[in-house]
C-alpha positions as CSV (number, residue, x, y, z in Angstrom):
1,M,-66.2,-54.0,105.5
2,T,-62.7,-53.7,107.0
3,Q,-62.0,-50.7,109.4
4,D,-59.5,-49.4,106.7
5,T,-62.1,-49.2,104.1
6,K,-64.8,-47.7,106.5
7,M,-62.1,-44.8,107.3
8,M,-61.4,-44.3,103.4
9,I,-65.3,-44.0,103.0
10,G,-65.1,-41.3,105.6
11,V,-62.2,-39.4,104.1
12,A,-63.8,-39.2,100.7
13,A,-67.1,-38.2,102.0
14,L,-65.5,-35.2,103.8
15,V,-63.8,-34.5,100.6
16,I,-66.8,-34.3,98.8
17,T,-68.7,-32.0,101.2
18,G,-65.7,-29.7,101.3
19,A,-65.5,-29.2,97.6
20,A,-69.4,-28.8,97.3
21,G,-69.3,-26.4,99.9
22,L,-66.4,-24.5,98.1
23,A,-68.4,-24.6,94.9
24,V,-71.5,-22.9,96.8
25,L,-69.2,-20.3,98.5
26,G,-68.0,-19.8,94.7
27,V,-71.1,-19.1,93.3
28,L,-72.5,-16.7,95.9
29,G,-69.2,-14.8,95.6
30,T,-69.8,-14.1,91.9
31,R,-72.9,-12.0,92.9
32,E,-71.7,-8.6,92.9
33,E,-73.6,-5.4,93.8
34,P,-75.5,-3.5,91.0
35,A,-73.1,-1.5,89.5
36,R,-73.3,2.2,90.4
37,P,-73.0,5.0,87.6
38,D,-70.7,7.2,88.2
39,P,-72.4,10.9,88.7
40,A,-70.0,12.4,86.0
41,S,-70.9,9.9,83.7
42,R,-74.6,10.4,83.7
43,Q,-76.3,11.8,80.9
44,V,-77.4,15.4,81.4
45,V,-80.8,16.0,80.1
46,T,-81.7,19.8,79.7
47,A,-85.0,21.5,79.3
48,V,-85.2,23.0,75.9
49,P,-86.7,26.4,76.3
50,A,-89.6,27.7,73.8
51,S,-88.1,29.3,70.7
52,H,-89.1,30.6,67.5
53,E,-88.3,27.2,65.7
54,E,-91.0,25.0,67.7
55,S,-92.9,22.7,65.7
56,R,-96.0,23.3,67.8
57,P,-97.3,26.6,69.1
58,V,-97.4,27.6,72.5
59,I,-100.4,27.8,74.9
60,Q,-101.1,31.0,76.8
61,T,-103.5,30.6,79.7
62,A,-105.0,33.3,81.8
63,V,-103.9,33.9,85.4
64,S,-107.7,34.6,86.0
65,E,-110.6,34.8,84.3
66,I,-112.3,37.5,86.6
67,E,-113.6,40.9,85.8
68,P,-114.0,43.5,88.5
69,F,-116.8,43.2,90.6
70,V,-119.9,45.1,92.1
71,P,-120.8,44.5,95.4
72,E,-124.2,43.2,96.2
73,T,-126.8,46.2,95.7
74,V,-129.2,45.3,98.5
75,E,-126.3,44.8,101.2
76,L,-125.1,48.4,100.1
77,Q,-128.4,50.2,100.4
78,E,-128.3,49.6,104.3
79,P,-127.3,51.8,106.5
80,V,-124.5,49.7,107.8
81,C,-122.5,52.2,109.7
82,E,-125.3,53.8,111.7
83,A,-126.5,50.2,112.5
84,V,-123.5,48.8,113.7
85,G,-121.8,51.9,115.3
86,D,-118.3,51.5,113.4
87,S,-117.2,54.7,112.9
88,G,-117.1,54.6,109.4
89,R,-115.1,51.8,108.7
90,I,-117.6,50.0,106.5
91,A,-118.4,53.0,104.4
92,Q,-114.6,53.9,104.2
93,G,-113.9,50.3,103.0
94,L,-116.8,51.0,100.3
95,Q,-115.5,54.0,99.4
96,H,-111.9,52.9,99.0
97,W,-113.2,49.6,97.3
98,E,-115.0,51.7,94.4
99,A,-112.3,53.8,94.0
100,G,-110.1,50.8,93.4
101,S,-107.7,51.2,96.3
102,Y,-108.2,47.5,97.3
103,E,-105.5,47.2,100.1
104,V,-106.8,50.4,102.0
105,A,-110.5,48.7,101.4
106,A,-109.1,45.5,102.9
107,A,-107.7,47.4,105.6
108,C,-111.1,48.9,106.8
109,F,-113.3,45.7,106.2
110,R,-110.2,44.0,108.3
111,D,-110.8,46.7,111.4
112,E,-114.1,45.9,111.3
113,V,-113.6,42.4,111.3
114,A,-111.2,42.7,114.4
115,A,-114.0,44.8,116.3
116,G,-116.1,41.7,116.3
117,S,-118.3,41.9,113.1
118,E,-119.7,38.4,112.2
119,R,-121.7,40.0,109.4
120,P,-121.5,37.5,106.3
121,W,-121.2,40.3,104.1
122,V,-118.2,41.8,105.8
123,H,-116.4,39.0,105.7
124,Y,-117.5,38.6,101.8
125,M,-116.2,42.3,101.2
126,L,-112.7,41.5,103.2
127,G,-112.0,38.4,101.1
128,L,-113.1,40.4,97.8
129,S,-110.5,43.1,98.6
130,C,-107.7,40.9,99.7
131,W,-108.2,39.0,96.5
132,K,-108.2,42.3,94.4
133,S,-105.2,43.6,96.1
134,G,-103.2,40.2,95.5
135,D,-103.4,38.9,99.1
136,L,-105.0,35.2,98.0
137,D,-104.4,33.3,101.5
138,R,-106.4,36.2,103.6
139,A,-109.0,36.4,100.6
140,A,-109.7,32.4,100.8
141,E,-109.6,32.8,104.5
142,A,-112.0,35.7,104.7
143,M,-114.5,34.1,102.1
144,T,-114.6,30.6,103.7
145,R,-115.7,32.5,107.2
146,A,-118.4,34.3,105.1
147,G,-119.3,31.0,103.6
148,A,-119.5,29.5,107.1
149,L,-121.5,32.2,108.5
150,D,-123.8,32.1,105.3
151,D,-124.0,28.8,103.9
152,Q,-126.6,29.7,100.9
153,S,-124.8,32.6,99.6
154,I,-123.8,31.4,96.3
155,K,-122.0,34.5,95.4
156,T,-119.3,33.5,98.6
157,F,-118.9,29.9,97.0
158,I,-118.2,31.3,93.5
159,N,-115.9,33.7,94.7
160,L,-114.1,31.2,97.0
161,S,-113.8,28.8,94.2
162,R,-112.1,31.6,91.9
163,I,-109.7,32.6,95.0
164,E,-108.5,29.0,95.4
165,N,-108.0,28.3,91.8
166,D,-106.2,31.7,91.9
167,R,-103.9,30.3,94.5
168,G,-103.5,27.0,93.1
169,A,-105.6,25.2,95.9
170,Y,-107.7,23.2,93.5
171,D,-109.1,20.8,95.8
172,E,-110.7,23.4,97.6
173,A,-111.6,25.2,94.5
174,L,-113.8,22.2,93.3
175,A,-115.3,21.7,97.0
176,A,-116.2,25.4,96.9
177,A,-117.9,25.3,93.1
178,R,-119.6,22.4,94.4
179,Q,-120.8,23.6,97.2
180,A,-122.3,26.7,95.0
181,L,-123.8,24.0,92.9
182,V,-125.8,22.3,96.0
183,I,-127.2,25.7,96.5
184,E,-128.2,26.0,92.5
185,P,-127.2,22.9,90.7
186,D,-128.0,24.6,87.2
187,N,-126.1,27.8,88.0
188,A,-123.7,28.5,84.9
189,G,-121.1,30.3,86.6
190,A,-120.9,27.5,89.3
191,L,-120.4,24.8,86.6
192,F,-117.7,26.9,84.7
193,L,-115.6,27.0,87.8
194,E,-116.0,23.3,88.8
195,G,-115.0,22.7,84.9
196,R,-112.0,24.9,85.6
197,S,-111.3,23.3,88.7
198,L,-111.1,19.6,87.3
199,R,-109.0,20.6,84.4
200,N,-106.4,22.2,86.9
201,Q,-106.6,18.9,88.9
202,G,-105.6,17.1,85.5
203,L,-109.3,15.6,84.9
204,R,-109.7,16.7,81.4
205,Q,-112.5,14.5,80.5
206,E,-114.4,15.4,83.3
207,A,-113.8,19.0,82.9
208,L,-115.0,18.9,79.3
209,L,-118.1,17.5,79.9
210,V,-119.0,20.1,82.9
211,L,-117.8,23.2,80.8
212,Q,-119.9,22.0,77.9
213,R,-122.9,22.2,80.5
214,S,-121.8,25.5,81.5
215,I,-122.0,26.7,77.9
216,D,-125.2,25.1,77.6
217,L,-126.8,27.1,79.9
218,D,-124.7,30.4,79.6
219,P,-123.4,30.6,75.7
220,E,-122.4,34.1,76.0
221,N,-119.6,33.3,78.7
222,G,-116.6,34.0,76.8
223,Y,-114.3,32.7,79.4
224,A,-116.1,29.2,79.5
225,L,-115.8,29.2,75.6
226,N,-111.9,30.0,76.0
227,L,-111.5,27.3,78.5
228,L,-113.2,24.5,76.9
229,G,-111.3,25.5,73.5
230,L,-108.2,25.2,75.4
231,T,-108.7,22.0,77.2
232,L,-109.7,20.5,73.8
233,L,-106.6,21.8,72.1
234,E,-104.7,20.4,75.2
235,A,-106.2,17.0,74.1
236,D,-105.0,17.6,70.5
237,R,-108.8,18.3,69.4
238,E,-107.9,21.2,67.6
239,T,-110.7,21.0,65.0
240,E,-113.6,20.7,67.9
241,A,-111.4,23.4,69.6
242,A,-111.6,26.2,66.7
243,P,-115.3,27.2,66.8
244,F,-115.3,27.7,70.8
245,L,-112.3,29.9,70.5
246,D,-113.9,31.6,67.5
247,A,-117.0,32.4,69.8
248,A,-114.6,33.4,72.7
249,A,-112.7,36.0,70.8
250,A,-115.9,37.3,69.5
251,L,-117.1,37.9,73.0
252,L,-113.6,39.1,74.6
253,P,-112.0,41.2,71.6
254,D,-109.7,42.7,74.3
255,V,-108.4,39.4,75.9
256,P,-104.9,38.5,74.3
257,Y,-104.8,35.0,75.5
258,V,-108.0,34.3,73.6
259,F,-106.5,35.0,70.3
260,N,-103.0,33.1,71.1
261,N,-105.4,30.2,71.8
262,L,-107.4,30.8,68.9
263,G,-104.1,31.2,66.7
264,M,-103.0,27.8,68.0
265,A,-106.1,26.0,67.1
266,R,-106.1,27.4,63.5
267,E,-102.3,26.9,62.9
268,R,-103.1,23.1,64.1
269,C,-105.9,23.1,61.5
270,G,-103.6,24.1,58.8
271,D,-104.9,28.0,58.6
272,R,-101.8,29.3,58.3
273,H,-103.3,32.9,57.6
274,E,-105.9,32.5,60.0
275,A,-103.5,31.7,62.5
276,Q,-101.2,34.7,61.6
277,V,-104.4,37.3,62.1
278,A,-105.3,35.7,65.6
279,Y,-101.5,35.8,66.7
280,S,-101.2,39.2,65.4
281,R,-104.2,40.6,67.4
282,A,-102.9,38.8,70.5
283,V,-99.7,40.8,70.3
284,E,-101.3,43.9,69.6
285,L,-103.3,43.7,72.6
286,D,-100.5,42.5,75.2
287,G,-97.7,44.5,73.5
288,G,-95.8,41.1,72.6
289,A,-95.5,40.4,76.4
290,G,-97.1,36.6,75.7
291,N,-96.5,33.8,73.8
292,A,-98.2,35.1,70.7
293,A,-95.4,37.1,69.8
294,M,-93.2,33.8,69.5
295,N,-95.8,32.1,67.9
296,L,-96.0,34.8,65.2
297,A,-92.5,34.9,64.9
298,R,-92.4,31.5,64.3
299,L,-94.9,31.7,61.3
300,D,-93.5,35.1,59.8
301,P,-89.9,35.4,60.9
302,D,-89.1,38.0,58.4
303,G,-91.9,40.0,60.4
304,T,-93.6,40.9,56.9
305,F,-97.3,39.8,58.0
306,K,-100.0,42.5,57.8
307,P,-103.4,41.6,59.3
308,L,-105.2,43.8,57.0
309,E,-105.1,45.4,53.9
310,T,-105.1,49.3,53.5
311,G,-108.6,50.3,53.8
312,E,-110.1,47.2,55.2
313,Q,-112.1,47.6,58.6
314,S,-111.9,45.0,61.2
315,E,-114.7,43.0,62.3
316,P,-117.4,44.9,64.6
317,V,-116.4,44.2,68.2
318,V,-119.1,42.4,70.3
319,E,-119.9,43.7,73.6
320,L,-118.0,41.7,76.3
321,A,-120.4,39.2,78.4
322,E,-121.0,40.7,81.8
323,A,-119.0,38.9,84.4
324,I,-120.4,36.7,87.4
325,E,-120.8,38.7,90.5
């Protein structure tokens, strides 16, 4: 091979290599960054507020299922003021508690704690007083301390679970309910609160099982019946929910959200008239402040529905189940 031939081959190789490189660069150059949408061109999604034209009824849940408490009678019989020399703080706290002045009662029990009291009952009463006055954080703190001082008080852990549920601390609420169940495995109230906590955590199936067990042990707990029915409604199991909500309404004849939930079950089951009756009762009880007013207006836009004919009597009222202390 001559020298000229070798040179020509070399030049050709360089040309081919350069062309390939340019081709590669050209390919790489076509890779553009993903297009970023212009904020002005984005579709705006707005939440549609509840209205009378909604196709499905509106659920109404309770803020709390709690009724007023009576403190432990054994503790109340103790001559606590003379025994601890507290200048009447405990007596004053109990006096204000019984009068419904829960903020003042909380201040009295808080003074007793500040003076160094480590009696579990004092912290327990401080927790109840704070809770009833709406101070949920201090209530949880006081009730937690009461449980630390007496880890065998089932009432303490039941009430702690209620407080934690009310303030949205569902993990803590579940832990407190289960601590109560360690003390008494078949306590219907503790099982109810375990079920409530599980539902609030979004663990619906587990909640249904626990709530059913609670009702098996205490079929007169209207709040547990309502919560089981409501949880079934949320699972679109209205046919199963209706009997539980019927029973809850019989036991809790003055609780408006129970009748709203019953109306919801009846409406989904196709019982329009029965739904209107239930919604109407809820509106009567809450003055139209809850979701039942919207549900009733959707079914009766002209406002002509009358739940009772002239001369008819309402069903007899069933006595309210006693709340758990």
